[in-house]
C-alpha positions in Angstrom: -2.8 -10.5 14.6 -0.1 -7.8 14.9 -1.6 -4.7 13.3 1.8 -3.1 12.8 3.2 -5.9 10.7 3.2 -5.1 7.0 3.8 -8.6 5.8 2.3 -11.9 7.0 1.8 -15.4 5.8 -1.3 -17.6 6.2 -0.7 -21.3 6.0 -3.3 -24.0 5.4 -3.9 -26.1 2.4 -2.1 -23.4 0.5 0.3 -20.7 1.6 -0.9 -17.1 1.1 1.3 -14.1 1.5 -0.1 -10.7 2.3 1.5 -7.2 2.1 -0.3 -4.3 3.6 -0.2 -1.1 1.7 -1.4 2.4 2.6 -3.5 4.3 0.1 -4.1 8.0 0.7 -6.8 9.7 -1.2 -8.0 13.3 -1.1 -10.1 15.8 -2.9 -8.7 19.2 -3.7 -10.7 21.8 -1.7 -13.3 23.9 -3.5 -11.8 27.1 -4.8 -15.0 29.1 -5.0 -15.7 28.5 -8.7 -19.0 26.9 -9.7 -18.7 23.2 -10.2 -20.0 21.8 -13.5 -20.0 18.4 -15.2 -17.1 19.7 -17.3 -15.0 20.4 -14.2 -15.7 17.7 -11.5 -13.7 17.9 -8.3 -10.2 16.5 -8.6 -9.7 13.2 -6.7 -6.1 12.2 -6.2 -4.6 9.1 -4.5 -1.1 7.8 -3.8 -0.2 4.3 -2.7 2.6 3.7 -0.2 4.2 0.3 0.0 6.2 -0.7 3.1 10.0 -0.6 2.5 11.6 -4.1 2.5 14.3 -4.1 5.1 15.5 -7.7 4.4 14.6 -10.2 1.6 14.7 -13.1 4.0 17.1 -15.0 1.7 16.1 -18.1 -0.2 13.7 -19.7 2.3 13.3 -17.0 4.9 10.4 -14.6 5.4 11.1 -11.0 4.2 11.1 -8.2 6.7 9.3 -4.9 6.0 9.0 -1.7 7.9 6.1 -1.4 10.4 2.8 0.1 9.3 3.5 3.1 11.6 6.7 3.9 9.6 4.8 3.7 6.3 2.2 6.0 7.8 4.9 8.5 8.8 6.2 8.6 5.2 2.7 9.1 3.9 2.1 12.0 6.3 5.4 13.6 5.4 4.6 13.3 1.7 1.1 14.8 2.3 2.6 17.8 4.2 5.2 18.4 1.4 2.8 18.3 -1.4 0.1 20.3 0.4 -2.8 19.3 -2.0 -5.2 22.0 -2.8 -2.9 24.8 -2.0 
């Protein structure tokens, strides 16, 4: 299996299509205040879907960006948003 492919099809009795996504989750760093049940740590997540490069037409297979490209977008987003700062 190509680990960089974002989309693949499994054929058998039925056809199943898979699209890999990338979900980034993080907790904002502790800021020195005491934690309490009223203010639990803030957990945040963002889901990145691979960009469709070609729909594949009527009977073709769609083409999506490689997982490494999706990862680059996620890392750029994380650097821009600087969670916890």
